VOSE-674944 format. One record per residue: residue in three letters; x, y, z of N, C-alpha, C in turn. Coordinates in steps of 0.2 Angstrom, whole numbers, padded with zeros to 4 digits, always signed. Layout:
N
ALAXYZXYZXYZ
...
***
This chain:
261
MET-0075+0356+0020-0074+0349+0020-0069+0347+0025
PRO-0070+0342+0029-0065+0340+0034-0058+0338+0031
THR-0053+0339+0035-0046+0337+0034-0045+0330+0036
GLU-0043+0326+0031-0043+0318+0032-0035+0316+0032
LEU-0034+0312+0037-0027+0310+0038-0027+0302+0037
LYS-0023+0299+0033-0022+0292+0032-0015+0290+0034
ILE-0014+0285+0039-0008+0283+0041-0007+0275+0039
LYS-0002+0273+0036-0001+0266+0035+0006+0264+0038
TRP+0006+0258+0042+0013+0256+0044+0013+0249+0041
GLU+0019+0247+0039+0021+0241+0036+0027+0238+0040
GLY+0027+0231+0040+0033+0228+0043+0030+0222+0048
VAL+0034+0220+0053+0033+0214+0057+0032+0216+0064
ALA+0031+0223+0066+0029+0225+0072+0022+0221+0075
HIS+0021+0221+0081+0016+0217+0084+0009+0219+0080
GLY+0006+0214+0078-0001+0215+0074+0000+0216+0067
LEU+0005+0219+0064+0005+0221+0057+0005+0215+0053
PRO+0009+0209+0054+0008+0204+0049+0001+0201+0049
GLU-0003+0202+0054-0010+0199+0054-0015+0205+0052
LYS-0012+0211+0049-0016+0216+0047-0021+0219+0053
ARG-0018+0219+0059-0021+0222+0064-0018+0228+0067
LEU-0022+0232+0070-0019+0238+0074-0019+0237+0081
SER-0013+0235+0084-0012+0234+0091-0013+0240+0095
VAL-0017+0240+0100-0018+0246+0105-0012+0246+0109
SER-0009+0240+0111-0003+0240+0116+0003+0243+0112
ALA+0004+0242+0106+0009+0244+0102+0009+0251+0100
PHE+0003+0253+0098+0002+0260+0095-0002+0265+0099
GLY-0004+0262+0104-0008+0267+0109-0004+0273+0111
GLU+0002+0272+0114+0006+0277+0116+0008+0282+0111
PRO+0011+0279+0105+0013+0284+0100+0008+0288+0097
LEU+0002+0285+0097-0004+0289+0094-0006+0295+0099
THR-0006+0293+0105-0007+0298+0110-0002+0304+0110
ILE+0004+0302+0109+0010+0307+0108+0008+0311+0101
LEU+0006+0308+0096+0005+0311+0090+0000+0316+0090
LEU-0006+0315+0094-0011+0319+0095-0009+0325+0099
ALA-0005+0324+0104-0002+0330+0108+0002+0334+0104
ALA+0006+0331+0099+0010+0336+0094+0006+0340+0090
LEU+0000+0337+0087-0004+0341+0083-0008+0346+0087
ARG-0010+0345+0093-0013+0351+0097-0008+0356+0099
ARG-0002+0354+0100+0003+0359+0102+0005+0364+0096
ILE+0005+0360+0090+0006+0364+0084+0001+0369+0082
ALA-0006+0367+0083-0012+0371+0083-0011+0377+0088
THR-0009+0376+0094-0009+0381+0099-0004+0386+0097
ASN+0002+0384+0094+0007+0389+0092+0004+0393+0086
ILE+0001+0390+0082-0002+0394+0076-0007+0399+0078
VAL-0011+0397+0083-0016+0402+0086-0012+0408+0090
GLY-0007+0406+0093-0003+0411+0097+0001+0416+0093
ASP+0003+0413+0087+0006+0418+0082+0001+0423+0079
ALA-0005+0421+0079-0010+0424+0075-0014+0430+0079
PHE-0014+0429+0085-0018+0434+0089-0014+0437+0094
GLU-0016+0443+0097-0013+0447+0102-0012+0443+0108
GLU-0007+0445+0112-0006+0441+0118-0012+0441+0123
LYS-0016+0446+0123-0022+0446+0128-0027+0441+0126
ASN-0027+0439+0119-0033+0435+0117-0030+0428+0116
VAL-0024+0426+0117-0021+0420+0115-0024+0414+0119
GLY-0025+0416+0126-0027+0410+0130-0033+0407+0128
ARG-0039+0411+0127-0045+0408+0126-0045+0404+0119
PHE-0042+0407+0114-0042+0404+0108-0037+0398+0108
ALA-0032+0398+0112-0027+0392+0112-0031+0386+0115
ASN-0036+0388+0120-0040+0382+0123-0044+0379+0118
THR-0047+0383+0113-0051+0379+0108-0046+0375+0103
ALA-0040+0378+0102-0035+0374+0097-0034+0368+0100
ARG-0034+0367+0107-0032+0361+0110-0038+0356+0109
GLN-0043+0358+0107-0049+0353+0106-0048+0349+0099
LEU-0043+0350+0095-0042+0346+0089-0042+0339+0091
ASP-0044+0335+0087-0044+0327+0088-0043+0324+0082
ILE-0040+0318+0082-0040+0313+0077-0045+0307+0078
GLU-0050+0307+0074-0055+0302+0074-0055+0297+0069
ILE-0054+0291+0071-0053+0285+0066-0059+0284+0063
THR-0059+0283+0056-0065+0281+0053-0065+0274+0050
ASP-0059+0272+0048-0058+0265+0045-0051+0263+0046
LEU-0050+0256+0046-0043+0253+0046-0041+0252+0039
VAL-0034+0253+0038-0031+0251+0032-0031+0243+0031
LYS-0033+0241+0026-0034+0233+0026-0028+0230+0023
GLU-0024+0233+0019-0018+0230+0015-0012+0229+0020
SER-0012+0233+0025-0007+0231+0030-0010+0233+0037
SER-0008+0238+0040-0011+0241+0046-0010+0248+0046
GLY-0015+0252+0049-0015+0259+0049-0023+0261+0050
PHE-0024+0267+0048-0031+0269+0048-0032+0276+0044
ASP-0038+0277+0042-0041+0283+0039-0044+0287+0045
SER-0043+0293+0045-0046+0297+0050-0048+0304+0048
VAL-0052+0308+0052-0054+0314+0051-0051+0319+0057
ILE-0048+0324+0055-0045+0329+0060-0051+0334+0061
THR-0054+0333+0068-0060+0337+0069-0058+0343+0075
LEU-0062+0348+0075-0061+0353+0080-0068+0355+0083
THR-0068+0353+0089-0074+0355+0093-0073+0361+0097
PRO-0076+0367+0095-0075+0373+0098-0078+0373+0105
LEU-0075+0377+0110-0078+0378+0116-0085+0382+0116
ALA-0089+0381+0121-0096+0385+0121-0095+0392+0119
GLY-0099+0394+0115-0099+0402+0113-0093+0404+0108
GLU-0089+0399+0106-0083+0401+0102-0085+0401+0095
ASN-0083+0406+0091-0084+0407+0084-0079+0403+0080
LEU-0082+0399+0076-0078+0394+0072-0074+0398+0066
LYS-0076+0404+0064-0073+0408+0059-0066+0409+0060
PHE-0064+0410+0067-0057+0411+0069-0053+0405+0067
PHE-0056+0400+0066-0052+0393+0066-0053+0390+0059
ASP-0055+0394+0054-0055+0391+0047-0048+0389+0045
ASN-0048+0383+0043-0042+0380+0040-0036+0378+0046
LEU-0038+0379+0052-0034+0377+0057-0032+0370+0057
ALA-0036+0365+0056-0035+0358+0056-0030+0357+0050
GLU-0031+0360+0044-0027+0358+0039-0020+0361+0040
LYS-0020+0367+0042-0013+0370+0043-0009+0366+0048
ALA-0012+0364+0054-0009+0361+0059-0007+0354+0057
SER-0011+0351+0052-0009+0344+0050-0003+0344+0045
ILE-0003+0350+0041+0002+0350+0036+0009+0351+0040
GLN+0009+0355+0045+0015+0356+0049+0017+0350+0053
LEU+0012+0346+0055+0013+0340+0058+0017+0335+0053
LEU+0015+0334+0047+0018+0330+0042+0025+0333+0040
ASP+0025+0339+0040+0032+0342+0038+0037+0341+0044
ALA+0035+0341+0050+0039+0339+0056+0041+0332+0056
ILE+0036+0328+0054+0038+0320+0054+0043+0319+0048
ASP+0043+0323+0043+0047+0322+0037+0054+0325+0039
SER+0054+0330+0043+0061+0333+0045+0064+0329+0050
GLU+0060+0327+0055+0063+0323+0061+0065+0316+0059
ARG+0062+0313+0054+0064+0306+0052+0071+0306+0048
GLN+0073+0312+0046+0079+0313+0042+0084+0316+0047
GLY+0083+0317+0053+0088+0320+0058+0088+0327+0059
THR+0083+0331+0056+0083+0338+0056+0078+0340+0062
LEU+0081+0343+0067+0077+0345+0073+0071+0350+0071
LYS+0065+0348+0073+0060+0353+0071+0054+0353+0077
ASN+0053+0347+0079+0047+0347+0084+0048+0341+0089
ALA+0049+0343+0096+0051+0338+0101+0046+0332+0101
ASN+0039+0334+0101+0034+0329+0102+0034+0324+0096
VAL+0035+0327+0090+0035+0323+0084+0041+0318+0085
ARG+0047+0320+0087+0053+0316+0088+0051+0311+0093
LYS+0047+0312+0098+0045+0308+0103+0041+0302+0101
TYR+0036+0305+0096+0031+0300+0093+0035+0295+0089
LEU+0040+0297+0085+0043+0292+0080+0048+0287+0084
ARG+0050+0290+0090+0054+0285+0094+0050+0280+0098
ALA+0043+0282+0099+0039+0278+0103+0036+0272+0098
LEU+0036+0273+0092+0033+0268+0087+0037+0261+0089
PRO+0033+0256+0088+0036+0249+0090+0041+0247+0085
VAL+0046+0243+0088+0051+0240+0083+0048+0235+0078
GLY+0051+0235+0072+0048+0231+0067+0045+0234+0061
ILE+0044+0241+0062+0041+0244+0056+0046+0245+0051
THR+0044+0243+0045+0049+0244+0039+0047+0249+0034
ARG+0041+0252+0034+0039+0258+0031+0033+0261+0034
GLN+0033+0267+0033+0027+0271+0036+0025+0276+0031
SER+0019+0277+0030+0016+0282+0025+0011+0286+0028
TYR+0011+0293+0026+0006+0297+0028+0003+0301+0022
TRP-0004+0302+0022-0007+0306+0017-0012+0311+0020
LEU-0012+0317+0018-0016+0322+0020-0021+0324+0015
HIS-0028+0323+0016-0033+0325+0010-0037+0330+0013
ASN-0039+0334+0008-0045+0339+0009-0049+0339+0003
ASN-0056+0337+0004-0060+0337-0001-0058+0333-0007
GLY-0055+0327-0005-0053+0322-0010-0046+0323-0013
ASN-0043+0329-0012-0037+0331-0015-0031+0330-0010
VAL-0026+0326-0012-0020+0325-0008-0016+0332-0007
ILE-0015+0334-0001-0012+0341+0000-0005+0340+0003
ARG-0004+0334+0005+0003+0332+0008+0004+0324+0008
GLU+0010+0322+0006+0011+0315+0006+0018+0313+0008
ILE+0020+0309+0013+0026+0307+0014+0026+0299+0015
SER+0032+0296+0013+0033+0289+0014+0040+0288+0015
PHE+0042+0284+0020+0049+0282+0021+0050+0276+0024
ALA+0056+0273+0024+0058+0267+0027+0062+0268+0033
ALA+0069+0269+0032+0073+0270+0037+0072+0277+0040
MET+0074+0278+0047+0074+0284+0050+0081+0286+0053
ASP+0083+0292+0053+0089+0294+0056+0087+0300+0061
ILE+0084+0298+0066+0082+0302+0071+0088+0305+0075
SER+0088+0311+0076+0094+0314+0080+0094+0312+0087
ILE+0100+0311+0090+0100+0310+0097+0103+0316+0100
LEU+0100+0319+0105+0102+0326+0108+0108+0324+0113
PRO+0113+0328+0113+0118+0327+0118+0115+0328+0125
PRO+0118+0324+0130+0115+0325+0137+0117+0332+0140
ASP+0112+0334+0144+0114+0340+0148+0120+0340+0152
LEU+0125+0345+0151+0131+0345+0155+0130+0349+0160
PRO+0133+0348+0166+0133+0352+0172+0137+0359+0170
PHE+0134+0364+0173+0137+0371+0172+0137+0375+0179
LEU+0141+0380+0180+0141+0384+0186+0136+0390+0185
ALA+0133+0392+0190+0128+0397+0190+0130+0402+0196
THR+0129+0408+0195+0130+0413+0201+0124+0416+0202
TYR+0122+0417+0209+0116+0420+0211+0117+0425+0216
VAL+0115+0431+0215+0116+0437+0220+0109+0439+0223
GLY+0108+0439+0229+0102+0441+0232+0101+0440+0239
GLN+0095+0439+0242+0094+0438+0249+0092+0431+0251
ILE+0095+0428+0257+0093+0422+0259+0086+0422+0262
VAL+0081+0418+0259+0074+0419+0261+0072+0412+0265
GLY+0076+0407+0265+0074+0401+0269+0080+0396+0269
VAL+0079+0392+0273+0084+0386+0273+0080+0380+0275
GLY+0083+0374+0274+0081+0367+0276+0085+0364+0280
PHE+0083+0360+0285+0087+0357+0290+0086+0349+0289
GLU+0091+0346+0292+0091+0338+0293+0086+0338+0299
PRO+0082+0332+0299+0082+0326+0295+0079+0327+0288
GLY+0077+0333+0287+0074+0334+0280+0080+0335+0275
LYS+0078+0339+0270+0084+0340+0265+0087+0347+0266
PRO+0094+0347+0268+0097+0353+0269+0097+0357+0262
GLU+0095+0363+0263+0095+0368+0257+0095+0375+0259
VAL+0097+0379+0254+0097+0386+0255+0093+0389+0250
ARG+0089+0394+0251+0084+0397+0246+0086+0404+0246
ILE+0088+0406+0240+0090+0413+0238+0085+0416+0233
LYS+0083+0422+0235+0079+0426+0231+0083+0432+0227
THR+0083+0431+0221+0087+0437+0217+0082+0441+0214
ASP+0084+0446+0210+0079+0451+0207+0074+0447+0202
THR+0075+0441+0200+0071+0438+0195+0069+0431+0197
VAL+0072+0428+0202+0070+0421+0203+0072+0419+0210
THR+0068+0414+0213+0070+0411+0219+0072+0404+0218
VAL+0078+0403+0220+0081+0396+0219+0083+0392+0225
ALA+0081+0386+0225+0083+0382+0231+0089+0378+0229
LEU+0095+0379+0233+0101+0376+0232+0102+0370+0237
ALA+0103+0364+0235+0105+0358+0239+0112+0360+0243
SER+0112+0359+0249+0118+0361+0253+0120+0356+0258
THR+0125+0358+0261+0128+0354+0267+0125+0357+0274
ALA+0125+0354+0279+0123+0356+0285+0127+0363+0287
LYS+0134+0362+0286+0138+0368+0287+0136+0374+0283
GLN+0134+0373+0277+0132+0378+0272+0126+0382+0275
VAL+0121+0377+0278+0115+0380+0280+0117+0385+0286
ASP+0122+0383+0291+0124+0387+0296+0127+0393+0294
THR+0131+0393+0288+0133+0399+0285+0128+0404+0283
ALA+0123+0401+0280+0117+0405+0277+0113+0408+0283
LEU+0113+0405+0289+0109+0408+0294+0113+0414+0297
ASP+0120+0414+0297+0124+0419+0299+0124+0425+0294
LEU+0122+0424+0287+0122+0429+0282+0115+0431+0280
ARG+0110+0429+0285+0103+0430+0283+0101+0437+0282
TYR+0105+0442+0285+0103+0449+0284+0108+0453+0279
SER+0112+0449+0276+0116+0452+0271+0114+0450+0264
THR+0117+0454+0259+0116+0452+0252+0122+0447+0250
VAL+0120+0441+0248+0125+0436+0247+0126+0434+0239
LYS+0131+0431+0238+0133+0428+0232+0134+0421+0233
ALA+0130+0417+0229+0131+0410+0229+0133+0407+0222
VAL+0137+0402+0222+0140+0399+0216+0137+0392+0217
ALA+0134+0389+0212+0131+0382+0212+0132+0379+0205
VAL+0133+0372+0206+0133+0368+0200+0126+0366+0198
VAL+0124+0367+0192+0117+0365+0190+0118+0360+0185
HIS+0114+0354+0186+0114+0349+0181+0106+0346+0181
ASN+0103+0346+0175+0096+0345+0174+0092+0350+0179
ASN+0088+0347+0184+0085+0352+0188+0088+0352+0195
THR+0094+0350+0196+0097+0350+0202+0102+0356+0203
HIS+0102+0360+0208+0106+0365+0210+0110+0364+0216
ARG+0116+0363+0216+0120+0361+0222+0125+0367+0224
LEU+0124+0369+0230+0128+0375+0232+0136+0373+0233
LEU+0140+0377+0230+0147+0376+0231+0150+0382+0235
ILE+0148+0388+0234+0151+0394+0238+0145+0398+0240
LEU+0146+0401+0246+0141+0405+0249+0145+0411+0253
GLN+0144+0417+0251+0148+0422+0254+0144+0429+0253
GLU+0147+0434+0257+0144+0441+0256+0145+0443+0249
SER+0141+0447+0246+0141+0448+0238+0147+0452+0237
HIS+0149+0457+0241+0155+0461+0240+0162+0458+0240
LEU+0162+0452+0242+0169+0449+0243+0170+0445+0236
GLY+0176+0446+0234+0179+0442+0228+0179+0435+0229
ILE+0178+0431+0224+0178+0423+0225+0186+0421+0224
HIS+0188+0418+0229+0195+0416+0229+0196+0410+0224
ARG+0201+0411+0220+0202+0405+0215+0210+0403+0215
SER+0211+0397+0218+0218+0395+0218+0221+0394+0212
THR+0227+0395+0211+0231+0393+0205+0232+0385+0206
ARG+0234+0382+0200+0235+0375+0201+0241+0374+0205
ASP+0247+0378+0205+0253+0377+0209+0251+0378+0216
ALA+0247+0383+0217+0245+0385+0224+0241+0379+0228
ALA+0237+0377+0224+0232+0372+0226+0236+0365+0228
ILE+0241+0364+0224+0245+0358+0225+0250+0359+0231
PHE+0253+0364+0232+0257+0366+0237+0254+0366+0244
GLU+0247+0369+0244+0243+0370+0250+0241+0363+0252
LYS+0239+0359+0248+0237+0352+0249+0242+0347+0252
TRP+0248+0348+0248+0253+0343+0250+0259+0346+0253
ASP+0258+0352+0256+0264+0355+0260+0267+0351+0265
GLY+0264+0348+0269+0267+0343+0274+0271+0338+0271
VAL+0268+0334+0266+0272+0329+0263+0278+0331+0260
LEU+0278+0337+0256+0284+0340+0253+0289+0342+0257
ARG+0287+0344+0263+0292+0346+0268+0296+0340+0271
ARG+0292+0335+0272+0295+0329+0275+0300+0326+0270
LEU+0298+0326+0263+0302+0323+0258+0308+0327+0257
ALA+0308+0334+0258+0314+0338+0257+0319+0337+0263
ARG+0318+0334+0268+0323+0333+0274+0328+0328+0272
***
């Protein structure tokens, strides 16, 4: 029997007072909800099969769909069936209960995320995308007429993740390329594990050209997806770190000498 999902939203969000389901208000959240369901199903398949088989089975798991069968009349929402359309030549026996298992995990993640417990980023994104004005939302999961999971809640306490903070990273390797103005000045370094492009100044690019035949050490500040070069030198050299007192006296030496007269 198919796994059935019923969702009901109550409140004053666009369309709800008229007992209508607004595509403009709920289209984006439902797209995110489907993406969350498919990602959960893919992870279930990945945990079940050996690495060499995961790819083709995961592709089938991504064919899960939420097909609306009726609208909820007493407020707004819908009844739906969770369907799985296998790829050509795929054996469905490998996917017994996949729709049910993925749907249960989906509702469990919704229940956790709405209470502020981090569990699923896509589900958290779905809850945040819901329109303003929803006062209660309810979810029922049925199989063969039996309720296998049910959650209903009003207020949500969704966690707000702290912003990414910048940090220092050190790379040791070979210079494999540079960028020049009028383009974007950068230095590209290949380590044993990764090739990284570091935003640089024109002077740092010149230094990189001088060191292109050497093993180098680069120190960069990383923030989000940006890497900005701070220090570039031969790898065997130690990085000079001024003490606070030395930095003050080096910077203000001339002023201090004049004041001392």
